[in-house]
N, C-alpha and C positions, 0 to 999 in steps of 0.2 A: 534304417534311416530314422532319425529322431523326428517324431511328429510334435508340432507345437501349435498352440492356439494363437494364430495371428490372422488378421483380416487379409483375405487372399488378394485384395486389390491394393495392399499397402506395400511401400518400399521395404519395410521390415521383413515381410514375407518373402519378397524377392531376394533380399540380402541373405536370408537364412538358407533358402534353397540353393543359391549360388555358392554359399560357403560349403555346403555339403558336397556340391559338385567339385569344388577345388580340392577337397580332401580326397575324393575318389581319384582325381587325376594324379595327385601326388602319390597315390598308392598304385599307379600304373594302369588305371582304367581310362580309355579314350573318352573324351568329353561327351560325344553323342550317346555312348552307352551309359555314362554316369547320369546324364540327364534323364534317359529313359527309365533308369532305376528309380530316380526321385519321383518322376511323374506317375510311375506305376503304384506308388505308395500313398498317393494323395488324390484329392478330388478338386484340384485347382482348376479354375476357368482357363480357357485358351489364352486370355490376356495375361493371367498370372504366370502361366507356363512360358509365354513369350518374354515376360520380364525376367524370369529366372535365367532363361537362355541368353538373353542379351547381356545381363550382368556377368554371367559366367564367361562368355566370349570376351567381353571387355577386360575382365580380370586376367585371362590368359595373355592378352596383349600387353598388359601392364605388370605382369608378375615379377619381372626382374627388378624394376624400380620399386615396386611395393615391398618386396622382400628386403631390398637394400634399406628402405626407410625403416622397416620394422627392426632391423638389426641395430639401428641408431636410436629408435624410440623406446625399445624394450630392453631390459637388462638381460633377458634370456628369451628364447623362442616361446611365444605364447602357447600355453597348453590349456585344454586339449586341442587336437588338430582342428576341430571345427571353429574354435576361437581364432586360431591363426587364419583360417579361411575367411572368417567374417571380417577381420581387420584388413586382410588383403583386398577383399572385395570393396569395402568402404573406402580404403585409400585409393583404389583404382578409380572410383567415382569422383573422389576429390581431385584426382590428377587430371581428369578429363575436362580440361578448361576450355577447349575450343568451342564446344557446344554443350554446356552443362545441362543435364536434364533436371537436376535438382539443385537448390541452393545448399551451401555448406552446412547451415544449421540443420536442415532437414536430414541430410545424410547422417550427421552425427546422432541426431535424435532417434532416427529409425534404426541405426546400428545398435544403439543402446537398448532399444525396445526389443530387437531381435535376440540380443544376448539375454535379456531379462526373461524372455518367454521360454528359453531352453534350459532345462534342468542341468545340462552339462556346462552351461556358460553363465548361469544366473549369478554365481558368486563373483564373476569378473565384469559385471556391467560397468562398475566404476573404472576398471582398467580400460575398457573400450572407450569410455568418455574421455579419460585422461590422455590416452595415446592420440586419439583423433584431434582433440583440441590442441594438444602440443604441436602436432604437425601443422595445423592451421596457423598457429602463432609463429612457428619457426620455419615455415615453408621456404622462405627466401634463402636461408642458410643451409637447410637440410638437403634440398634438391641438388645444389651444385656438388655437395659431397658424394651423393649417391651416383651422380652422372659421371664422376671420374672413373668409375668402374665400368668395364665393358658390358656386363649384364645390366647395369643401371642405365647406361647410355643407349643401349640398343634393344633391351628386353629380349635377349637370347642368352642361352648358356654360353659361357666363355669358350668352351671347346668348339661349339658350333661356329662362333665368330672366327676363331683361329683357323678352322678348317676352310671356311669360305675365303679368308685372306690368302691361304696357300693355293687354293684352286683357281681363284679369280682375283688376282692382285689389283686389277684396275676397276673391277666392277663390284666388289664385295659390299661397299656401302650402298650402292643403288639396289642390290639384291635384298639387303636387310630392310631398307626403306619400303620396297615393294611388298615384302612380307608383312610389314606392320600396317599397310594400307587396307582399308575396307575393300573386300572383293566386289567386282561388278556383278550384275545379273546379266549374263549372256545367254541368249536363246539360240537353239538350232531350229531353223524353219524346216518343216517337213515337206520336202520337194515333191512327194507323192500327192500332197493335198493342196499346195499353194506355192507361190513364189515369194522371194524376199521382197520384191517391189510391192506386191499385193498385200503382203502381211504388214509392211511398214505403213501402208495407207490405212489398214485396219487399226493399227496402234494410234496413228495420228487422229483418226476419227473418234477414238476413245480418249483423246487428250493425253496420250502417253508418248513422251519424247523418246526417240531411239534412232540409231544409225547402224548401217551395215558395217561389219568389221571382218567379214570373211565370206566365202562363197555362199554358205548357208547360215552365217552367223549374224545375229542382231544383238547389239548391246543397248539395254535400257538406260536412259539418263539417270533414273532413280530406281533402285530395287523395289520390288513389290511382291506380295505374297502370290504364289502360283494361282490361287483361286481368283485373283483379280487380273490375271493375264488373259487377254482375249484368245479364245480358241484352244487354251491349254488342255482342258478336259476332253476336247474333241480330237486331240492329237495333232493340231496344227503346228505346235512348237513344243520343244523340250528344253529344259535347262541344261546347258553344257558349255564349259569354258571354250573360248575360241581356239586355244592351243590343242585341246582334246579333240576338236572337230577336224583336225588334220589327218587323223588316223584312217578313217574310211576312204577318203580319196587316194591316199598313199598306197593302200592295199590294192586298189585298181580292180574291184570286183566287177564281174559281168554276169548277165543272165545265165542261169544254169550251172553256175559254179557250186562246188561243195566246199564250205568254209567253216573253219573252227575259230571261235572266239574263246580263247583260253583265259582263265581268271576273269570271267566276264562281268561279275556283279560290280555295280548295281545295274549295268545294262545300257549305259549311255551310248557306248560305241556299238553295241549289239544293234540297237535301234537304228543308228545312223547307217550301218552296213546294209540293213534290210530296206532302208529308204532309198539306197543308191541303186539297187538291182534286185531282180527276182532270183534269189539264191537259196540253196538249201544250207541252212546254218545250224551248227551245233554250238550252243552256249554252255560252257563248262565252268563250274565253280566247286571248290571243295566243301563249301558250306551249304547244305540244303536250304537253310533259312534265307540265305542271301539270294538263292534262286527265285524265291517268291517275289523279291524286288524286281527282278528281270521280267517275270511273268506279268506283274502289275503294269510295268512300263509298256510292254508289248501289247497288252490288252488295250491300253489307252491309245496307242498308235494304230491299233487294228492290224497288227503284224504278228507273225508266228515264227517260232524256232523250236528246235528240239533241245530241251533243257536237260542237262546231265550233271549229276553230283559225282565228283571224282577228283583224284589227285593227278595234276598235270605232270607229275614226275613218273607216273606209272604208265605201263603200256596199255592199260585199260582192261587187261585180262582179269585182274584181281577184283576190281569194282565194276567191271562190265560197261564202262562208259564209251569205249572205242571198239568198233567192230572190225578193224583191220583195213578198212577202205581209206586210202590216202586222200588228203585234202588238196584242193587247188590253191587255197590261201589259208594262212594261219595268222591270226592276230594274237601276239603274246604280250599282254599288258602285265608284266611280271611283278611279283611282290618287291617292294622297295621301302626305303625309309620315308618316302613321301615328303622329302625336304623341299620340293619345289612348289608345294601347295599349302604352305603354312599360313598364308593370308586367309584361306578358307578354313583351315584347321589349326588355329594358333596353339592348341594344346600339344601338337606334335613335337614342337621344339623342346618341350619340358618332359615328354614321355620318352624320347629317344635317348639312347646311350651310345658312346663312341663305338662299342663293339657291334652294334646292330648292323652297321654297313657291311662288314665282312660276312656276318651270318646270312644276311638277306641276299648278298651277291652270290654266295655259294648256292643257296636254294634256287635262285633264279637261273644260274648256269645249268643246274641239273634239269630244270624245267625246259630250258631252251634246247639242250642236247636231245632230250626225249622227244619233244615236239618235232624236231627236225626229221626224225625217222618217220613221222606221220605225213610228211609233205611229199607230194608228187614231184617227179622230175620236171624241171622248168617252173615249178610252183614258187610262190613268194611267201616269205615270213616277215612280219613286221614286229620288231622289238620296240616296245614302248615302256618307259618308266616315267614316274613323276618325281624323279630324284635330281638333285644338283651334284651329287658326289660322283666324280669320274669312275670310281670303282664299280658303281652300279650302272653307269651309262657308257661312256666311250671306251673305257678299259674293258668292260664286259663285252661290248660289241666287237672290239678288235680280237679279243681272245676267242670268242665264239666263231668268228669267221676263219681264224687260223685252225682251230680244232676240227672244223667240219668242211674245210675247203669251200666255204660259201662265197658266192659272188656278191659283193656289196653294191647296191644300187643307190642312186641319188636320193637323199632324204635330208630333212633339216638338221639332224644332229641335235646338239644341245640348245634348247630354247631357254633363255634366262627369263625369270618372271619380270614383267614390266607393269607399271601402273601410271600411265600418262594418258593425255587426251587422244594421242595418235594410236598408240598400241597399248592394249590392256589384256594380259593373259597370264596364265600360270607358267611355272617352269617345268617343261617336259622334255624328254629326249626321244628321238626317233632314229632307228637304223633299219634299213630295208635290205633283205637278202633274197637271192634267187638260187635255187638248187639246180645244179647242172648234172649231178650223178644220180644213181638209183637211190 
């Protein structure tokens, strides 16, 4: 990562950091990992890191229209890649007219300053100035041209839009709008420590507006850092989307059960299961580093589980994660394209490729078939994905039931993402199965 000398509290510093993050995403790195790399190479303040993160996420939500504008404003794609990223980020800020954080002049000025401070871009500071000023002059004519294209109109890849149209001909526009909306901050109230009613009173006393949106779910009127959420550090509440909070109740755990949470990281559903009953729970993930996230969450909640690193496709003999004792319940939150949670992870739409769906569905089917052998007779397995693509959800569930003669029990099926005053949750899929044979 190129290090430059810019005031860490300046917009120029934020633009430069976000430009580097955009380059990494275009290279196939998920945005959280891209930001972690940037932060590991600098000594920026928490405020400066927050600015880089906010600008990066804004750019991901505006990438389609920003790229379309650059194709009209520049004779060829700006080079190097960080210059392209800087212009994308600056244009995204200029496009954010609903509640602009900076005036247009400041954005242009600070983008030029960011370019001038970077040896890779200093030769192009005049180009940055010219392109951004031309956009401001010709905004009224340029935007309608870009918005005639699917990517410019919706800020998604064209193939993604086409696939949604095919799968949801009546809802595809609402799904795209929901994915472009800012996500809410929804909390799961820890029923072991308090009640929803009592916790709402605590929030009200702190001047925080919120309302109940599920059995254990509370949505804040305005998102806030977790450090400012009453009782968070003491385990009274956890951040978890309302749709994701359906998993634990569906699995119907009772005291004394032996439960497997496969593909468990970062541990939101793990914690919820342990809050619901006194169970012996094994939390499995293939990445030992991700298991640390689960451990941290459980420590905060003052709960415990057996954490295992291993491959959910294996029988456990090779990596030693399973001892052969069958489980009463299995939660299978299998790998998927994450197409239902793009409002929280707007980079996903630009990272995914058409072929990812088939590859991930094949991986997930292998995991499901393997886990089924680890389930007791009369036990239940809950299939969860955060995907909207039928190949990963309903088609997967139907094929699994047929292969394994599994009895399918009532479950919500496909939940489409919504972003309204009444309902506000991510897009998840649920299928619940019971085992009748050995």
